C-alpha positions in Angstrom: -4.9 4.1 11.1 -2.9 1.2 12.4 -5.0 -1.9 11.9 -5.7 -3.9 8.7 -9.4 -3.1 9.0 -8.7 0.7 9.3 -6.3 0.6 6.3 -8.7 -1.5 4.3 -11.7 0.8 5.0 -9.7 3.8 3.7 -8.3 1.9 0.7 -11.7 0.7 -0.3 -13.0 4.3 0.0 -11.2 5.1 -3.2 -13.6 5.5 -6.2 -14.6 2.0 -7.5 -11.8 0.2 -5.5 -12.4 -3.4 -4.8 -10.7 -6.2 -2.8 -9.4 -9.3 -4.6 -7.3 -12.4 -3.7 -5.5 -13.3 -6.9 -2.5 -14.7 -5.2 -4.4 -16.8 -2.6 -5.7 -16.1 0.8 -2.5 -14.7 2.2 -2.5 -11.4 0.4 -5.4 -8.9 0.2 -5.1 -7.0 -3.1 -6.8 -3.8 -3.7 -7.6 -2.9 -7.3 -9.1 -0.1 -9.3 -12.1 -0.4 -11.6 -9.5 -1.1 -14.4 -8.3 -4.1 -12.5 -5.0 -2.6 -11.6 -3.4 -3.3 -8.2 -2.6 -0.2 -6.1 -2.3 -1.7 -2.6 -1.5 -5.1 -1.0 -1.8 -6.2 2.6 -0.2 -9.4 3.9 -3.0 -11.2 5.8 -2.3 -11.8 9.4 0.8 -9.6 9.6 1.3 -7.7 12.8 2.3 -5.0 12.4 0.5 -4.6 9.2 2.6 -4.9 6.0 1.2 -2.6 3.4 2.6 -2.4 -0.1 1.9 0.7 -2.3 2.9 1.8 -5.8 4.9 5.1 -5.7 6.8 7.5 -7.8 10.4 6.0 -8.0 12.1 9.2 -6.6 9.5 9.5 -3.8 10.0 5.8 -3.0 13.7 6.3 -2.5 13.2 9.4 -0.3 10.7 7.5 1.9 13.2 4.5 2.2 15.9 6.9 3.3 13.8 8.7 5.8 11.9 5.9 7.4 13.2 2.5 8.4 9.6 1.2 8.3 9.5 1.8 4.5 11.3 -0.8 2.5 11.5 -1.8 -1.2 8.3 -3.7 -2.4 8.2 -7.3 -1.1 7.9 -9.6 -4.1 7.1 -6.5 -6.3 9.0 -4.2 -8.7 11.4 -2.6 -6.2 11.7 0.6 -8.3 7.9 1.3 -8.2 6.7 -0.4 -5.0 7.3 0.1 -1.3 6.3 -2.1 1.5 5.4 -0.1 4.7 5.5 -1.8 8.1 2.7 0.1 9.8 4.3 0.7 13.2 3.3 4.3 13.8 6.5 5.7 12.2 4.4 7.4 9.5 1.4 9.4 10.5 -2.2 8.6 9.5 -2.2 11.5 7.2 1.0 10.3 5.5 -0.4 6.8 5.1 -3.5 8.2 3.5 -1.6 10.4 1.2 0.6 7.4 0.1 -2.5 5.2 -0.5 -4.2 8.0 -2.5 -0.9 8.6 -4.5 -0.7 4.9 -5.3 -4.4 4.9 -6.5 -3.8 8.0 -8.6 -0.7 6.5 -10.2 -2.4 3.5 -11.5 -5.4 5.5 -12.7 -3.4 7.7 -15.0 
């Protein structure tokens, strides 16, 4: 799961997830049925830049463990990470983080 399309397909497979462009054409925003953002992808980025909401403690651990995980770009740095999808995280790890973000905003 390295391309925008592959990540988008998985992200939109979350129950009632939808794609929106509230910030213009440069950022794909994935929202829940409750209209809450849980993922963002910068359009045209190569490698893909994926921002996900996360538990603050987990976010810190991921930033320390992976150089491809950074504090959220233009987002609350405590609650959001931006992942440069370069292969450093496995497909299963990316899927787990997308699911975790989705579940956090659906609490």
